[in-house]
C-alpha atoms as an extended CHARMM CRD file, in Angstrom:
* protein
*
        67  EXT
         1         1  MET       CA             49.5510000000      119.5560000000       71.5760000000  PROA      1               0.0000000000
         2         2  GLY       CA             51.2780000000      122.6250000000       72.7940000000  PROA      2               0.0000000000
         3         3  LEU       CA             51.4340000000      126.3660000000       72.4270000000  PROA      3               0.0000000000
         4         4  THR       CA             54.3540000000      128.7730000000       72.2710000000  PROA      4               0.0000000000
         5         5  GLN       CA             52.6980000000      132.0960000000       73.0540000000  PROA      5               0.0000000000
         6         6  SER       CA             55.2740000000      134.3920000000       71.4750000000  PROA      6               0.0000000000
         7         7  VAL       CA             57.7750000000      133.7010000000       68.6950000000  PROA      7               0.0000000000
         8         8  GLY       CA             60.1030000000      136.2310000000       67.1090000000  PROA      8               0.0000000000
         9         9  GLU       CA             60.9410000000      139.7970000000       67.9330000000  PROA      9               0.0000000000
        10        10  ASP       CA             57.8270000000      141.5080000000       66.5470000000  PROA      10              0.0000000000
        11        11  GLY       CA             55.5140000000      140.0200000000       69.2110000000  PROA      11              0.0000000000
        12        12  LEU       CA             52.9020000000      139.0430000000       66.6230000000  PROA      12              0.0000000000
        13        13  ARG       CA             53.6760000000      135.3810000000       65.9790000000  PROA      13              0.0000000000
        14        14  PHE       CA             52.8800000000      132.2840000000       68.0110000000  PROA      14              0.0000000000
        15        15  GLU       CA             53.0850000000      128.5290000000       67.4490000000  PROA      15              0.0000000000
        16        16  VAL       CA             50.7300000000      125.6010000000       67.8840000000  PROA      16              0.0000000000
        17        17  TRP       CA             52.5100000000      122.2640000000       67.7970000000  PROA      17              0.0000000000
        18        18  VAL       CA             52.0210000000      118.5290000000       68.1100000000  PROA      18              0.0000000000
        19        19  ARG       CA             54.6940000000      116.1820000000       69.3690000000  PROA      19              0.0000000000
        20        20  GLN       CA             54.3030000000      112.8860000000       67.5220000000  PROA      20              0.0000000000
        21        21  ALA       CA             57.4150000000      111.0440000000       68.5970000000  PROA      21              0.0000000000
        22        22  SER       CA             60.1480000000      111.6020000000       71.1180000000  PROA      22              0.0000000000
        23        23  ARG       CA             62.1700000000      113.8400000000       68.7980000000  PROA      23              0.0000000000
        24        24  THR       CA             59.7680000000      115.0430000000       66.1090000000  PROA      24              0.0000000000
        25        25  ARG       CA             57.3050000000      117.8900000000       66.2190000000  PROA      25              0.0000000000
        26        26  ASP       CA             54.8570000000      119.3120000000       63.6980000000  PROA      26              0.0000000000
        27        27  CYS       CA             54.5140000000      123.0470000000       64.1560000000  PROA      27              0.0000000000
        28        28  LEU       CA             52.1860000000      125.7000000000       62.7820000000  PROA      28              0.0000000000
        29        29  THR       CA             53.3540000000      129.3190000000       63.1220000000  PROA      29              0.0000000000
        30        30  LEU       CA             50.5900000000      131.9170000000       63.0430000000  PROA      30              0.0000000000
        31        31  GLN       CA             50.8180000000      135.6990000000       62.9200000000  PROA      31              0.0000000000
        32        32  ALA       CA             48.2590000000      138.0490000000       64.4230000000  PROA      32              0.0000000000
        33        33  ALA       CA             47.5030000000      141.5470000000       63.1750000000  PROA      33              0.0000000000
        34        34  SER       CA             48.3940000000      143.0770000000       66.5540000000  PROA      34              0.0000000000
        35        35  VAL       CA             49.9190000000      142.1070000000       69.8870000000  PROA      35              0.0000000000
        36        36  GLN       CA             46.4690000000      142.3760000000       71.4640000000  PROA      36              0.0000000000
        37        37  ASP       CA             45.0710000000      139.9500000000       68.8620000000  PROA      37              0.0000000000
        38        38  ARG       CA             47.9430000000      137.5210000000       69.5600000000  PROA      38              0.0000000000
        39        39  GLU       CA             47.2790000000      137.7030000000       73.2870000000  PROA      39              0.0000000000
        40        40  THR       CA             43.5730000000      137.0380000000       72.7420000000  PROA      40              0.0000000000
        41        41  TRP       CA             44.2480000000      134.1060000000       70.4010000000  PROA      41              0.0000000000
        42        42  THR       CA             46.8790000000      132.5180000000       72.6430000000  PROA      42              0.0000000000
        43        43  HSD       CA             44.7020000000      132.9480000000       75.7370000000  PROA      43              0.0000000000
        44        44  ASP       CA             41.7650000000      131.2030000000       74.0480000000  PROA      44              0.0000000000
        45        45  ILE       CA             43.9300000000      128.4220000000       72.5960000000  PROA      45              0.0000000000
        46        46  ALA       CA             45.6200000000      127.8580000000       75.9690000000  PROA      46              0.0000000000
        47        47  GLN       CA             42.2060000000      127.4860000000       77.6270000000  PROA      47              0.0000000000
        48        48  LEU       CA             41.1610000000      124.9360000000       74.9960000000  PROA      48              0.0000000000
        49        49  LEU       CA             44.3810000000      122.9610000000       75.4350000000  PROA      49              0.0000000000
        50        50  TRP       CA             44.0200000000      122.9070000000       79.2380000000  PROA      50              0.0000000000
        51        51  THR       CA             40.3730000000      121.8350000000       78.9760000000  PROA      51              0.0000000000
        52        52  HSD       CA             41.3790000000      119.0590000000       76.5770000000  PROA      52              0.0000000000
        53        53  ALA       CA             44.2460000000      117.9550000000       78.8470000000  PROA      53              0.0000000000
        54        54  ILE       CA             42.0370000000      117.8880000000       81.9450000000  PROA      54              0.0000000000
        55        55  HSD       CA             39.3540000000      115.9090000000       80.0920000000  PROA      55              0.0000000000
        56        56  ASN       CA             41.9240000000      113.3960000000       78.8260000000  PROA      56              0.0000000000
        57        57  THR       CA             43.4360000000      112.9950000000       82.2910000000  PROA      57              0.0000000000
        58        58  GLY       CA             39.9870000000      112.2400000000       83.6690000000  PROA      58              0.0000000000
        59        59  GLN       CA             39.4080000000      109.6490000000       80.9510000000  PROA      59              0.0000000000
        60        60  GLU       CA             42.7510000000      107.9880000000       81.6850000000  PROA      60              0.0000000000
        61        61  LEU       CA             41.8690000000      107.7470000000       85.3720000000  PROA      61              0.0000000000
        62        62  ILE       CA             38.5410000000      106.1110000000       84.5090000000  PROA      62              0.0000000000
        63        63  PHE       CA             40.2460000000      103.5670000000       82.2580000000  PROA      63              0.0000000000
        64        64  ASP       CA             42.8480000000      102.7960000000       84.9370000000  PROA      64              0.0000000000
        65        65  PHE       CA             40.0810000000      101.6350000000       87.2750000000  PROA      65              0.0000000000
        66        66  LEU       CA             38.2620000000       99.4550000000       84.7400000000  PROA      66              0.0000000000
        67        67  PRO       CA             38.8690000000       95.7000000000       85.1020000000  PROA      67              0.0000000000
């Protein structure tokens, strides 16, 4: 999953996307009521994505050491 924190010229839209194959991507474009709302949303989503990525990396390391 990924996040594009600002899309378009109005500064209100952002995208959350999932890359499923090497060249395909499902994308959801969202629009906030204000720039401040967009910044809050993207900050929170970015934190969730990083937490998820760190957790998954830890799991992969555990599985790499299993016989």
